[in-house]
Backbone bond lengths (Angstrom), bond angles and torsions (degrees), N, CA, C in turn:
res aa  C-N    CA-C-N  psi(-1)  N-CA   C-N-CA  omega(-1)  CA-C   N-CA-C  phi
1 M - - - 1.448 - - 1.513 108.60 -
2 L 1.285 115.82 141.20 1.450 121.31 -177.67 1.518 110.21 -90.15
3 G 1.321 114.76 144.04 1.460 118.88 175.70 1.510 109.74 -83.09
4 R 1.315 114.60 -178.90 1.457 119.50 -176.01 1.536 111.52 -64.44
5 G 1.271 118.24 -41.58 1.451 121.66 178.66 1.518 111.25 -67.12
6 D 1.345 116.28 -32.59 1.454 119.56 -179.94 1.533 111.78 -68.06
7 E 1.337 117.31 -35.28 1.465 120.65 178.23 1.511 110.21 -61.77
8 R 1.343 116.04 -39.37 1.448 120.02 -179.31 1.533 109.75 -66.50
9 D 1.320 116.32 -41.06 1.463 119.88 177.86 1.523 110.10 -65.19
10 E 1.332 115.92 -36.18 1.460 119.41 179.45 1.528 110.48 -64.62
11 H 1.331 117.88 -39.87 1.464 121.34 178.74 1.512 110.87 -65.16
12 H 1.359 117.89 -39.98 1.460 120.10 177.71 1.518 110.40 -64.93
13 L 1.327 115.96 -37.39 1.455 119.99 178.57 1.525 111.20 -64.54
14 L 1.359 116.59 -41.66 1.462 120.71 177.89 1.523 110.88 -65.06
15 D 1.346 116.54 -41.17 1.459 120.15 178.04 1.513 110.73 -61.26
16 A 1.319 116.96 -40.75 1.465 120.75 -179.90 1.520 110.34 -65.57
17 C 1.319 117.48 -35.79 1.466 120.59 178.98 1.520 110.59 -68.06
18 V 1.304 116.50 -35.58 1.454 120.04 -178.97 1.519 110.08 -71.43
19 L 1.329 117.76 -37.93 1.450 121.00 -175.42 1.514 113.49 -76.80
20 T 1.309 118.40 -26.28 1.455 119.73 -178.10 1.505 110.37 -117.26
21 A 1.303 115.06 149.69 1.451 120.77 177.84 1.511 107.92 -143.08
22 V 1.281 115.92 157.66 1.454 120.45 178.14 1.513 107.20 -98.23
23 A 1.310 116.02 119.44 1.457 121.58 -179.92 1.512 108.74 -79.47
24 P 1.347 117.08 160.29 1.458 118.78 176.38 1.536 109.38 -58.04
25 G 1.281 117.17 134.49 1.450 121.30 -176.58 1.516 111.73 98.68
26 G 1.313 117.77 -2.37 1.442 121.61 173.41 1.510 115.86 87.46
27 V 1.316 120.76 7.35 1.460 122.33 179.72 1.510 108.03 -87.42
28 R 1.315 115.61 131.51 1.473 119.37 -179.92 1.518 110.07 -86.56
29 G 1.288 115.39 139.75 1.458 118.94 177.96 1.517 110.10 -151.82
30 R 1.292 115.93 -175.08 1.471 120.03 179.94 1.523 109.96 -83.51
31 A 1.321 116.52 145.12 1.463 121.86 177.45 1.525 109.30 -74.24
32 A 1.309 115.52 157.61 1.455 119.99 177.06 1.521 108.82 -64.59
33 P 1.312 117.26 140.07 1.468 118.96 -178.98 1.526 110.75 -66.07
34 A 1.308 115.00 146.41 1.464 120.65 177.85 1.520 108.90 -67.59
35 P 1.358 117.98 146.48 1.468 119.58 179.53 1.515 110.63 -62.78
36 R 1.315 114.81 144.71 1.459 119.68 -179.83 1.520 110.03 -83.40
37 R 1.296 116.99 145.66 1.466 121.19 -179.63 1.516 111.57 -70.37
38 G 1.303 118.55 -31.41 1.462 121.65 -179.37 1.512 111.71 -61.75
39 A 1.326 118.10 -36.16 1.461 121.44 179.26 1.526 110.67 -66.57
40 E 1.333 117.28 -37.73 1.466 120.62 177.98 1.518 110.91 -67.01
41 G 1.326 117.21 -36.70 1.464 120.79 177.97 1.520 111.31 -63.86
42 G 1.334 117.29 -38.69 1.455 120.99 177.41 1.515 111.82 -66.50
43 Q 1.319 116.57 -37.90 1.461 120.74 178.03 1.521 110.11 -65.15
44 A 1.313 116.87 -42.12 1.462 120.76 179.09 1.532 110.54 -63.33
45 L 1.328 116.96 -37.55 1.463 120.93 179.06 1.525 110.71 -65.56
46 V 1.319 117.22 -42.46 1.462 120.86 177.88 1.527 110.49 -64.03
47 E 1.317 117.97 -43.48 1.459 121.09 178.38 1.525 110.94 -62.53
48 F 1.324 116.86 -40.45 1.464 120.89 178.60 1.525 110.07 -64.40
49 A 1.339 116.78 -40.89 1.460 120.58 179.08 1.526 111.26 -64.36
50 L 1.317 117.89 -31.35 1.456 120.71 178.19 1.529 112.32 -76.46
51 V 1.317 117.14 -33.11 1.463 121.78 -175.70 1.529 111.85 -88.00
52 L 1.329 118.08 -25.82 1.468 121.57 -175.83 1.529 113.58 -56.27
53 P 1.338 120.90 -46.48 1.470 118.58 178.54 1.531 113.04 -60.03
54 L 1.314 117.60 -35.57 1.462 120.10 177.59 1.523 111.19 -67.18
55 L 1.317 116.53 -38.94 1.467 119.77 177.92 1.518 111.47 -66.67
56 V 1.325 117.30 -40.07 1.471 120.91 178.13 1.525 109.92 -65.25
57 L 1.339 117.12 -42.55 1.456 120.90 177.81 1.531 111.11 -61.37
58 L 1.308 116.73 -42.30 1.464 121.20 177.62 1.523 110.87 -62.86
59 L 1.318 117.34 -43.23 1.467 121.24 179.17 1.527 111.21 -63.44
60 L 1.339 116.90 -44.92 1.470 119.86 178.44 1.532 111.11 -63.83
61 G 1.327 117.06 -36.59 1.464 120.44 176.96 1.513 111.91 -64.09
62 I 1.325 116.51 -40.04 1.469 120.44 178.31 1.525 110.30 -64.61
63 V 1.328 116.47 -42.09 1.476 120.28 179.73 1.532 110.13 -64.59
64 Q 1.346 117.07 -45.11 1.462 120.41 -179.42 1.522 111.18 -64.02
65 F 1.325 116.87 -42.84 1.468 120.51 177.53 1.529 110.31 -60.53
66 G 1.316 116.81 -41.82 1.464 120.40 179.09 1.519 112.11 -62.22
67 Q 1.334 117.27 -40.71 1.463 120.20 178.61 1.532 111.15 -65.84
68 L 1.324 116.69 -43.74 1.462 119.36 179.84 1.526 111.72 -67.33
69 F 1.318 116.71 -38.66 1.465 119.61 179.20 1.529 110.74 -66.78
70 G 1.337 117.18 -39.36 1.464 120.72 176.20 1.525 111.51 -61.85
71 A 1.344 116.46 -41.89 1.465 120.00 177.77 1.524 110.73 -65.79
72 Y 1.334 117.05 -36.72 1.472 120.58 177.72 1.531 111.03 -63.15
73 L 1.319 116.81 -40.92 1.469 119.91 177.57 1.529 110.87 -64.37
74 D 1.335 117.31 -36.69 1.467 120.82 176.70 1.533 110.73 -66.58
75 V 1.325 117.67 -38.11 1.468 121.88 177.92 1.526 109.71 -62.98
76 L 1.335 116.24 -44.65 1.471 119.49 178.16 1.531 111.70 -62.99
77 A 1.324 116.90 -40.00 1.467 120.36 179.61 1.531 110.52 -65.45
78 A 1.334 117.41 -40.89 1.473 120.23 178.81 1.533 110.15 -65.02
79 A 1.323 117.89 -39.29 1.465 120.74 177.76 1.530 110.54 -64.68
80 R 1.320 116.84 -38.55 1.465 120.46 179.14 1.529 110.84 -65.59
81 V 1.333 116.92 -40.21 1.471 120.52 179.07 1.524 110.38 -65.12
82 G 1.344 116.78 -43.76 1.461 120.09 179.34 1.520 112.64 -65.18
83 A 1.322 116.53 -41.13 1.467 119.68 178.92 1.520 110.78 -66.24
84 R 1.305 117.03 -38.19 1.476 120.36 179.08 1.525 110.55 -64.89
85 A 1.340 116.10 -41.69 1.471 119.19 178.58 1.524 110.36 -62.74
86 A 1.336 117.38 -42.45 1.466 120.82 179.09 1.526 110.74 -66.96
87 A 1.314 117.38 -39.35 1.468 120.78 -179.70 1.523 111.25 -64.97
88 L 1.314 117.00 -30.05 1.465 120.53 178.62 1.516 112.97 -82.77
89 G 1.348 117.09 -1.66 1.459 119.21 173.36 1.516 115.42 116.32
90 A 1.306 119.84 1.50 1.464 120.41 178.65 1.525 109.50 -71.06
91 S 1.324 115.92 149.49 1.464 119.93 177.61 1.528 109.02 -68.47
92 A 1.330 115.73 169.48 1.465 120.07 -179.42 1.525 110.91 -60.39
93 S 1.324 117.19 -44.41 1.470 119.98 -178.71 1.529 111.17 -67.78
94 A 1.335 117.27 -36.89 1.471 119.98 178.87 1.528 110.51 -69.28
95 A 1.339 117.74 -39.87 1.466 120.96 178.45 1.525 110.89 -67.09
96 E 1.344 116.54 -37.22 1.469 119.64 176.24 1.518 110.97 -64.41
97 A 1.331 116.51 -39.27 1.469 120.29 178.21 1.531 110.93 -65.61
98 V 1.324 117.27 -39.22 1.465 121.29 178.19 1.527 110.23 -64.68
99 A 1.331 117.44 -43.13 1.469 121.44 179.16 1.526 110.67 -65.61
100 T 1.327 116.81 -40.67 1.467 120.59 178.65 1.519 110.59 -65.07
101 Q 1.326 116.82 -40.96 1.461 120.74 178.71 1.535 110.72 -64.89
102 A 1.321 117.46 -40.02 1.463 121.18 178.03 1.525 110.50 -65.12
103 A 1.330 117.68 -42.83 1.472 121.19 178.66 1.514 110.87 -64.16
104 D 1.327 116.28 -38.58 1.462 120.73 178.22 1.529 110.64 -64.66
105 A 1.329 116.60 -39.82 1.461 120.66 178.91 1.532 111.67 -66.30
106 M 1.329 116.96 -26.57 1.467 120.88 179.36 1.521 112.34 -87.21
107 G 1.326 117.19 -2.35 1.456 120.24 175.83 1.513 115.54 97.73
108 L 1.333 117.81 7.91 1.463 119.76 176.68 1.523 108.52 -81.00
109 L 1.321 116.59 135.93 1.455 120.97 -177.34 1.520 110.36 -72.54
110 G 1.339 117.10 126.34 1.458 122.42 -175.80 1.514 114.27 -62.29
111 R 1.358 118.18 -32.41 1.457 120.03 -177.94 1.521 112.36 -70.24
112 D 1.327 117.45 -21.65 1.461 122.03 179.78 1.525 112.04 -101.48
113 L 1.327 117.30 17.47 1.453 122.71 -172.72 1.523 110.51 -118.89
114 E 1.330 116.48 135.61 1.462 121.62 174.03 1.520 107.88 -127.59
115 V 1.329 116.24 133.36 1.464 121.68 -179.65 1.518 108.20 -127.24
116 A 1.333 116.18 133.18 1.458 121.19 177.31 1.526 108.56 -137.03
117 V 1.331 115.88 130.68 1.465 121.59 177.68 1.526 107.23 -116.19
118 T 1.329 115.52 127.60 1.468 120.67 -179.20 1.523 109.58 -132.69
119 G 1.298 115.40 155.34 1.462 121.22 177.63 1.517 109.56 177.54
120 T 1.320 115.26 -178.19 1.462 121.20 179.21 1.525 109.07 -88.65
121 S 1.316 115.10 121.34 1.465 119.73 -177.67 1.527 110.48 -81.41
122 A 1.309 114.91 144.80 1.471 121.39 175.93 1.530 108.29 -91.66
123 A 1.300 116.26 170.09 1.467 121.53 -179.33 1.525 111.87 -63.51
124 D 1.334 117.31 -30.65 1.465 119.88 -177.95 1.527 112.85 -84.02
125 G 1.327 118.48 3.68 1.466 121.03 177.43 1.514 113.83 98.49
126 G 1.319 117.28 -11.72 1.469 120.06 178.15 1.523 109.93 -90.43
127 W 1.302 114.98 -155.07 1.468 120.68 178.32 1.515 109.09 -99.18
128 A 1.317 116.70 141.81 1.459 120.72 178.59 1.520 108.86 -65.42
129 A 1.322 116.81 130.16 1.470 121.27 -177.66 1.523 110.81 -58.37
130 G 1.319 115.90 131.78 1.458 121.38 178.25 1.525 114.24 82.96
131 S 1.325 117.48 -4.74 1.472 119.42 179.53 1.536 109.86 -86.44
132 P 1.316 117.28 151.30 1.468 119.53 -179.98 1.527 111.95 -73.06
133 V 1.323 114.74 138.36 1.460 122.30 175.50 1.531 106.02 -119.15
134 T 1.317 116.04 127.73 1.461 120.87 -175.95 1.519 109.93 -114.09
135 C 1.325 115.22 133.33 1.467 121.36 172.69 1.524 106.47 -116.75
136 R 1.325 115.71 119.71 1.467 121.77 -178.92 1.528 108.02 -114.83
137 V 1.341 115.28 124.81 1.470 121.67 179.37 1.523 108.23 -117.11
138 T 1.336 115.59 128.21 1.464 121.72 177.09 1.524 107.59 -119.35
139 Y 1.326 115.84 133.24 1.464 121.08 -177.21 1.517 109.52 -134.76
140 Q 1.316 116.10 133.89 1.463 122.33 174.74 1.530 107.60 -93.63
141 A 1.326 115.76 94.74 1.464 121.07 -177.00 1.524 109.92 -77.58
142 P 1.325 117.55 132.95 1.460 119.47 178.66 1.533 111.08 -71.38
143 V 1.326 116.34 140.03 1.461 121.60 174.90 1.527 105.85 -90.25
144 A 1.331 116.18 115.23 1.462 121.46 -171.67 1.518 113.97 -79.85
145 V 1.319 117.94 -24.56 1.462 121.12 -176.43 1.527 108.47 -99.08
146 P 1.343 118.15 109.43 1.471 120.34 -177.31 1.529 113.70 -58.67
147 L 1.296 117.21 -23.49 1.462 121.34 179.66 1.526 111.48 -61.35
148 F 1.344 117.54 -26.80 1.455 121.93 -178.28 1.533 113.09 -95.57
149 W 1.334 118.59 1.00 1.462 121.19 -179.60 1.524 112.52 -59.34
150 P 1.343 120.15 -42.29 1.474 117.77 178.80 1.531 112.76 -62.45
151 L 1.319 116.76 -29.38 1.465 121.16 -178.07 1.530 112.24 -84.69
152 L 1.333 116.75 -45.32 1.466 121.47 -173.25 1.524 113.63 -106.51
153 G 1.310 118.21 -19.25 1.456 121.64 -171.67 1.528 109.02 88.66
154 R 1.309 116.45 175.67 1.474 119.84 -179.34 1.527 111.98 -74.69
155 T 1.336 116.56 -24.53 1.469 120.72 174.24 1.517 108.45 -130.92
156 F 1.318 114.78 155.99 1.462 121.26 -178.65 1.522 107.31 -127.30
157 A 1.326 116.84 124.51 1.465 121.33 -176.20 1.526 111.06 -75.42
158 L 1.319 115.22 125.17 1.462 122.30 175.79 1.520 107.69 -118.72
159 E 1.317 116.76 135.63 1.463 120.02 -179.29 1.519 109.69 -134.68
160 G 1.313 114.79 135.29 1.453 120.98 176.35 1.514 109.91 -134.71
161 A 1.310 115.89 143.04 1.463 120.53 179.74 1.521 108.89 -137.54
162 T 1.312 114.78 143.58 1.459 121.03 176.44 1.514 108.45 -131.81
163 V 1.326 115.53 136.66 1.462 121.77 178.81 1.525 108.05 -116.92
164 M 1.323 116.06 129.72 1.467 122.58 175.28 1.507 109.57 -133.46
165 L 1.293 117.05 156.37 1.456 121.14 178.17 1.516 109.92 -85.95
166 A 1.330 114.53 131.27 1.479 118.98 179.75 1.532 109.28 -68.55
167 E 1.322 114.34 139.60 1.468 119.98 -178.58 1.519 111.15 -89.04
168 G 1.321 116.09 1.25 1.469 119.22 178.75 1.504 111.12 94.78
169 G 1.290 115.20 172.33 1.448 119.29 -178.26 1.514 109.96 78.58
170 G 1.275 117.78 -169.28 1.445 120.08 179.33 1.500 110.92 172.93
171 P 1.291 114.62 -168.18 1.478 119.40 -176.68 1.506 113.03 -69.23
């Protein structure tokens, strides 16, 4: 076991080993200096500066995709409401009004919305019982991130359709 003075001598010996090295050919010289931490910090900053715009672009893309997907779900819900109204016997114009009202309640802009209800008409003016009734909703969703305008345009067309069987009867 080493005494207290021996530990100090051991540290000086280790320091001397670190400072000197034997070069090929047996010539003693100084070892290469250890890399400084400040230089690594600068490199990390440069790498971060290069990657940051890509991360921001990715984040904005995720936000834009989320907005468009949310609007698409609202379009599908409005089509389902319109098809259900038509299946229960509402006329085409009444079912379109119901779908438009539902889309408006979900925050879709009415001027960018088109609703069409189609199906097989019965002799009494309603829908033929058991025939398919289709409600198709088309919405021009605004693209909120101007960076994506060259790729997607200022609006992005979303379309949803729902088909239900008419229960018979009519207006």
